[in-house]
N, C-alpha and C positions, 0 to 999 in steps of 0.2 A: 582373655578373652570374652564372658560375658557383661564385659564393659564396654570392646566391641561390638557386641551386639547392643547395646542399646544405644550404645552412638548411633548406629547405622538408621538403626527404629526412629529415634526421634528424626535422623536427618530422612526418609522416608518419608511418615506420616505429621510432621509438621515441618517442614521445610519445602514439598512435594506441595502439597494440597496452595499453599501461595503462591509457586508458581504457574501452577494448572488452573489457578483460578485468576491467576492475572491474565495468563493467555487464551483465557476462552474469553473476558473483558473483554481484546486485543481484537478475537474471532470477533462478535459482536458488533465492534465498531466498524473494522472494518467491514464487513456483512453489509451494514449500515451506510459507508460513504457507497454504494459498493448498486446497492439498493433506494436509495435520495436518488444520487444521479438517475436515476435506470428513471426511478419518477420525475425527475427534474423539476423536484425539491430544493431550491436552494436555499432556505437556510437550514435546511437539516442536512446538506450535504458542504456547506461553508464550515457548519460548527465544528469538525471532525478536527477541520483544521486548526494547530497551530498558526496565531497569530503573523509570525517568522515563516512559515514555514514552506517551504521550493513543492513548486509542483512542475517534470521534466518529463515533457509529452516524448513523444513522437518522434516530431519536428527538430530538425539540427537548432530551431531560435528558436522553438519552446522552454524557456527556464520563465518560468513566475511568477511574483510572491506571490501569498497571499490577495493581495491588489488587485495583482496584475490578473489575475487565475480570474476573481472578481468577474474584471468585465469586461472580458475575453467572456463568460462562459453566462450572464445575463440577459442576454438581448436568446442564447439557444434556449435558461433556462421558461425567458419568461412568453416560450413561443411554443410552451410545453413539449421540444426536446433536451434533452437530455442524451446520455449516452448509458447504456447498457453492454458491462462487459459483467460475465457470470462465475464464480469462484468455480475453480477446476481441483485444482490440491495448490496450500498452505503449506510452510514453512516459518515459525513464528521462534525467536529469541529472546533472552531475555536476562540484560548484565546478573551483574552478581549484586547492587546496591538495590536490588530494582526499579530506577528508571531507566530505561531506556528501552526499548523493544526494536531491532529487525528483524523485518519478516524478508519473502522470495513467495510470489501465485502466483501458478497456472490459470487463468480465463479465457471465456473466454464469447467473444465478441461476433456479429452471425455477420459485417463485414469484413472482418481481419481474418475471424479467425480465431486458434492462438495466439494472446500475445501475452509477455508478466509483467507483474508487478511489480515494485520492487523497496523498500520505505521502511524510513524510520518514525518509530512513536514515541512523544516523552509519557510523563506521568506529572500533570498535578493536576494535585488537592479531590487525589486519584482517580484522577479523571483523565484515559486516554487519548491524546493528540493527535496528532501525522500531521510527521518535523516538513519527510520527506517524502516525497510520492511523485517515483520514474516510470513512464508505461514502454513498453520499448517493446515489437516489432523482433521477435529471435527470426536471424535467415540463416537457414538449411549452409554453415559449410560446400559444402558442392555448387549450391549455387551463391554464394559472395559474388565469386572470382566476376560473374555477368549484371549481379548489382552495382557493383563497384562501376562498375565500364560503363550503364545504364547513368549512372547519376553524374558523368563528367563530362556531359553537355550541358547538365543542368545548369543555369549562374548560381552561388550562390547569393 
């Protein structure tokens, strides 16, 4: 029994702080990613994205590589028009090898209300970078048939 206690002690006080520290780092990356967008700080915003990252927006046509997303965002940021999504709730998970993390978050936007962001981060040289970010506008189930009906008339 004492050996089990010792093993549990080691796992709690040695492994957990590592995961906790990584979750704290990931929180900082995601918070600064959103703050940089709100500040229309192009360089800081895109520094959080991996070079091979994909950004998936709310429109079905919005699946952008980093360079495509940069092209889209540049005129907005140059004009001082970023976008503000304030984190309300977030869940972060880290893989056992501590190289990959995934998350889901609820964000608040003045125009769209509550939206959901999900994504994946990868650890590179002790720095977390966003490999995929997906922004969605959740539709309540009872409104879904109406929304689908409204979209039927929209050309693709």
